[in-house]
C-alpha positions in Angstrom: 106.9 92.3 151.7 104.2 93.3 154.2 102.6 90.0 155.0 104.5 86.5 155.3 105.9 85.2 152.3 103.6 82.2 150.6 105.4 78.8 149.4 106.0 79.8 146.0 108.0 82.8 147.3 110.3 81.5 150.2 113.4 81.9 147.8 113.0 85.4 147.2 112.2 86.2 150.3 115.2 84.1 151.6 117.4 86.1 149.6 116.2 89.4 150.4 115.4 89.1 154.1 117.9 85.6 155.3 121.0 86.3 153.4 122.4 89.9 154.4 121.0 89.3 157.9 122.9 86.3 158.0 126.0 88.3 156.7 125.7 90.3 160.0 125.2 87.4 162.3 128.7 85.3 160.8 130.4 88.8 161.8 128.6 87.1 165.0 130.3 83.7 164.8 134.0 85.1 163.4 134.4 87.1 166.3 133.5 85.3 169.3 135.6 82.2 167.9 138.2 84.6 166.8 140.3 84.3 169.7 140.6 81.0 169.7 142.7 81.2 167.2 144.9 84.3 168.2 144.4 83.8 172.2 147.9 82.1 172.6 149.3 84.5 170.6 147.7 87.3 172.6 148.5 86.0 175.9 152.1 86.0 174.7 152.0 89.8 173.7 150.4 91.2 176.4 151.9 88.8 179.2 148.3 87.2 179.8 147.4 84.8 182.4 144.7 82.2 182.0 142.5 84.1 183.9 142.9 87.2 181.8 142.3 85.2 178.3 139.4 84.1 180.4 138.6 88.0 181.5 139.1 88.6 177.3 136.8 86.4 176.2 134.4 86.7 178.9 133.5 90.5 178.7 132.5 89.9 174.9 129.7 87.8 176.4 128.8 90.4 179.1 128.5 92.8 176.8 126.7 91.0 174.5 124.5 89.9 177.2 123.8 92.9 178.7 122.2 94.3 175.7 119.8 91.6 175.3 117.0 93.3 176.8 117.4 96.9 175.5 118.2 95.1 172.0 115.1 93.0 172.1 112.7 95.7 172.9 114.6 97.8 169.7 113.9 94.8 167.5 110.2 94.1 168.3 109.8 98.1 167.9 111.8 99.4 165.1 112.8 95.5 163.5 115.5 93.3 162.1 116.7 96.1 159.5 117.2 99.4 161.2 118.8 97.7 164.8 121.3 95.5 163.0 122.4 97.7 160.7 123.6 100.5 163.6 125.0 97.5 165.3 127.8 96.4 162.9 128.5 100.2 162.9 129.4 99.2 166.3 130.8 95.8 165.6 133.2 97.7 162.8 134.4 100.9 165.9 134.9 98.1 168.4 136.9 96.0 166.1 138.8 99.0 165.2 139.9 99.4 168.7 140.5 96.3 169.5 143.1 96.6 166.5 145.1 99.5 167.6 145.3 98.2 171.2 148.6 99.0 173.2 147.4 97.3 176.5 145.1 95.2 178.1 142.3 97.5 178.7 142.0 98.7 175.4 141.7 94.9 174.1 139.0 94.5 176.6 137.5 97.9 175.2 137.4 96.3 171.7 136.2 93.4 172.9 133.0 95.0 175.1 132.5 97.2 171.9 132.5 94.1 169.8 129.9 92.2 172.4 126.9 94.9 171.7 127.7 94.8 168.4 126.7 91.4 167.8 123.9 91.1 170.4 120.9 91.2 167.7 122.6 88.5 165.6 120.9 85.4 166.1 117.9 87.9 167.1 117.2 89.3 164.5 116.9 86.6 162.4 114.8 84.9 164.5 112.4 87.7 164.3 112.7 88.0 160.7 111.8 84.3 160.0 109.0 84.6 162.1 107.5 87.9 160.9 108.2 86.8 157.1 108.0 83.4 156.5 105.1 80.5 157.0 104.8 78.7 160.3 105.9 75.6 159.0 108.6 76.8 157.5 110.1 78.4 160.3 112.2 75.8 162.0 113.8 74.9 158.5 114.4 78.7 157.6 115.9 79.6 161.0 118.7 76.1 160.5 119.7 77.4 157.1 120.2 80.9 158.3 122.2 79.5 161.6 124.1 77.0 159.3 125.1 80.7 157.3 125.8 82.6 160.2 128.3 79.7 161.6 130.3 80.1 158.2 131.7 83.3 159.8 133.2 80.5 162.6 134.6 78.7 159.7 136.5 81.8 158.5 137.7 82.6 162.1 140.3 79.2 161.9 142.3 78.5 159.2 141.5 81.7 157.0 142.4 84.0 160.2 145.0 81.6 161.2 146.3 82.3 157.6 145.2 85.8 157.5 147.4 86.3 161.0 150.5 84.8 159.5 150.1 87.3 156.3 148.9 90.3 158.0 149.1 90.0 161.9 146.4 90.2 164.5 146.1 93.9 163.7 145.2 93.5 160.4 142.6 90.6 161.1 140.4 93.3 162.9 141.1 95.8 160.7 139.6 93.4 157.9 137.3 92.5 160.3 135.7 95.9 160.6 135.8 96.9 156.8 133.6 93.4 157.1 131.0 94.7 159.2 130.7 98.6 157.3 129.9 96.0 154.0 127.2 94.0 156.0 125.5 96.7 157.6 125.1 98.8 154.1 123.7 95.5 153.0 121.2 95.0 155.3 120.0 98.6 155.1 119.6 98.3 151.2 118.0 94.8 151.2 115.6 94.0 154.4 112.3 95.6 154.3 110.9 97.5 157.4 108.9 95.1 160.1 104.9 94.5 159.2 102.9 96.9 161.7 101.5 93.5 163.0 104.8 92.5 164.1 105.4 95.8 166.4 105.5 96.3 170.4 104.0 99.5 171.6 104.8 100.7 174.8 107.3 102.6 177.0 110.0 101.5 179.0 108.0 100.1 182.2 105.6 97.8 179.9 108.9 96.5 178.3 110.0 95.6 181.5 106.6 94.3 183.0 106.8 92.5 179.6 110.4 90.9 180.2 109.3 89.8 183.9 105.7 87.9 182.5 108.1 86.0 179.9 110.4 85.0 182.9 108.0 83.9 184.6 105.5 81.9 181.6 106.0 77.9 182.8 107.4 77.2 179.6 110.2 79.6 179.7 111.0 78.0 183.2 111.2 74.7 182.3 112.9 74.5 178.3 115.2 77.7 179.3 118.1 75.8 181.4 118.6 73.2 178.8 118.7 75.5 175.6 121.1 77.7 177.8 123.5 74.5 177.9 123.2 73.6 174.5 124.0 77.1 173.5 126.6 77.9 175.9 128.8 75.2 175.2 129.6 76.6 171.7 129.9 79.7 173.0 132.5 78.7 175.6 134.9 76.2 173.5 134.2 77.6 170.2 134.9 81.2 171.9 138.0 80.4 173.6 138.6 77.6 175.3 139.3 74.9 172.4 142.1 76.7 171.3 144.3 76.3 174.4 143.1 72.8 175.1 144.3 71.6 171.6 147.6 73.0 172.8 147.6 72.1 175.7 146.3 68.5 176.1 146.6 67.3 172.4 149.8 68.9 172.1 149.1 70.8 168.2 150.5 73.6 166.8 149.1 76.5 165.6 148.9 75.3 162.2 147.2 71.7 163.4 144.8 74.0 165.9 143.2 76.3 163.0 142.4 72.8 161.0 140.7 71.0 164.2 138.8 74.8 164.7 138.1 74.4 161.1 136.3 70.8 161.7 134.9 72.3 164.8 133.4 75.5 162.5 132.1 72.8 159.9 130.4 70.8 162.4 128.7 73.6 163.9 127.4 74.0 160.1 126.5 71.3 159.3 124.4 70.9 162.4 122.7 73.9 162.3 121.8 73.3 158.4 120.0 70.0 159.7 119.0 70.4 162.9 115.6 72.5 162.0 114.7 70.3 159.4 115.5 66.6 161.4 113.6 68.3 164.3 110.2 69.0 161.6 110.8 66.0 160.2 110.6 64.1 164.0 107.4 65.9 164.9 106.3 64.7 161.8 106.7 61.1 162.4 105.2 61.6 165.9 108.2 62.5 168.2 107.6 64.8 171.1 109.0 68.2 170.5 111.9 68.2 172.7 113.2 64.9 171.3 116.0 66.5 169.3 117.1 68.3 172.1 116.9 65.8 174.8 118.9 63.4 172.2 122.2 65.9 171.5 122.1 66.8 175.0 122.7 62.8 176.0 125.1 62.8 173.4 126.8 65.9 174.6 127.4 64.4 178.1 129.4 61.6 176.4 131.1 64.0 174.7 132.8 65.4 177.9 133.7 62.4 178.9 135.6 61.9 175.8 137.5 65.1 176.4 138.4 63.7 179.9 139.3 60.2 178.7 141.7 61.7 176.3 141.4 59.3 174.1 144.0 60.8 170.8 141.9 58.5 168.0 138.4 60.3 169.0 139.7 64.1 168.5 139.4 64.3 164.7 135.9 63.4 165.0 134.8 64.5 168.6 136.0 68.1 167.7 133.0 67.5 164.5 130.1 66.0 167.0 130.6 68.4 170.0 129.2 71.1 167.6 127.1 69.2 165.5 125.1 68.4 168.9 125.0 71.6 171.0 123.8 73.6 167.4 120.4 72.5 168.0 120.4 75.6 170.4 118.1 77.9 168.3 115.7 75.3 167.7 115.3 75.4 171.4 114.5 79.3 170.8 112.3 78.6 168.4 110.0 76.1 170.6 109.7 78.6 173.4 109.1 81.2 171.0 106.2 79.3 169.8 104.8 79.9 173.1 104.3 83.4 173.1 102.9 85.7 170.4 104.9 87.1 167.2 105.3 90.9 168.5 106.8 89.5 171.8 109.6 87.5 169.5 112.2 89.3 170.0 112.0 89.8 173.9 111.6 86.4 174.3 114.8 85.4 172.4 116.9 88.0 173.6 116.0 87.0 177.5 117.3 83.5 176.7 119.8 84.7 175.0 120.9 87.0 177.9 120.7 84.0 180.1 122.6 82.1 177.9 125.6 84.8 177.9 125.5 85.5 181.7 126.0 81.4 181.7 128.9 81.7 178.9 130.3 84.1 180.9 130.4 82.3 184.0 131.9 79.5 181.9 134.9 81.2 180.3 135.8 82.9 182.9 135.0 80.0 185.9 137.5 77.8 183.2 140.0 80.3 183.5 140.2 80.9 187.2 140.1 76.9 187.6 142.9 76.6 184.9 145.4 79.2 187.5 144.8 77.0 190.5 147.2 73.9 188.7 151.0 75.2 188.0 151.5 76.3 184.4 154.0 73.8 182.4 157.1 74.1 181.4 155.9 74.9 177.7 154.3 77.8 179.5 150.7 76.2 178.8 148.2 75.5 181.5 147.7 71.9 183.5 145.4 69.1 181.7 144.3 68.3 185.2 142.5 71.8 185.1 140.8 71.0 181.7 139.6 67.7 183.4 138.6 69.5 185.8 136.5 71.9 184.2 135.1 69.8 181.8 133.4 67.7 184.8 131.6 70.8 186.4 130.1 71.6 182.5 129.0 67.8 182.7 127.3 68.7 186.1 125.4 71.7 185.1 124.2 70.3 181.9 122.9 67.1 183.4 121.3 68.8 185.9 119.2 71.2 183.0 118.1 67.3 182.1 117.1 67.0 185.7 115.3 70.3 185.3 113.4 69.6 182.5 112.1 65.9 183.5 110.7 67.4 186.7 109.0 71.0 185.7 106.0 70.8 184.3 105.6 73.1 180.7 102.9 75.4 179.8 100.1 75.8 177.5 101.7 75.4 173.7 101.0 78.9 172.2 99.7 81.2 175.1 101.1 84.6 174.9 102.0 86.2 177.9 100.3 89.2 176.6 97.7 89.2 173.9 96.7 92.7 174.1 99.8 94.2 173.1 99.9 92.4 169.3 98.9 95.4 167.5 
């Protein structure tokens, strides 16, 4: 496994490398989406208002985001195997802290640890795919990996609702901890160490300079706002606010909400599976590399309008189409990473992720603050007008990212910010 796999050996490499890393990344999807199912119960049990619930979701992403830069440097230096194995242990500890929480502070601490533990999920997959697979198969393999990871989001819906009814939310998080331990062992035993040509060298000052050069790269400046918004939209809604919206606007009970969230997760999984192959097919047919991202962004603007319009007939397919369209975010990561050298892709991806997670933190907490501007409903939920206002702000941010893309000029494709760092 010291070099990229030729075409005939893609499947053995996929089984040995991609599958265990996808299991670890699946815990990212599970842990970020699980509060959308149990959030209303936690709010009732611990007396949380909308801002508290938003904070509980946001600190997960804040820890996730703050860990991105050191995790990116670690991935480039030590590789996915070593980094992900350690972080699975952090998830396991965080899940136990959350499961045994007796107050809001303990819940926050558990979510912070879980957020830090999932920090390398997608980035480890992108790093491994770039390192061990042929360049022409990278978009397709990336899509497959993200699709497999999305199964964790499916588990966080109806299965979690069933488990919550059977063993309680504390039992759910104890089970989460056990899964993290098993995933860590699988990654350690199966994934090979990073090839020397994909490793970086240098100290902390060099790492900070590298990140600064990445952020200043013209391609990064132009592409990242749209990539960030596409990915953030799924994190914000699947991770927290879709569940309360389905309760307060659609009027669904717990079981019905879990079923719709299941549809949401299926849309994300299928979109992730198709996005890489669809991007490659469009490029082969002569379409611009950004065609898929831009088309999906315009589709998501339509979805925002349908959410605000509150058309009941649209809800079943809307919550499938929304994540299906937003699932192209990782294709954007791949497009940006293609402008940099292989030994830099971990830091490129985690820098994008850090900015995306900062946006998630702002949006999740911001939605909670907006909802608290309106009086609570008689049933104890939040006013639908607050959701409409928050969704309108989200649509404005997405439209602004498209305008930015149109106005900015890109850098030269394939130019590394630091060619000398490649060993």
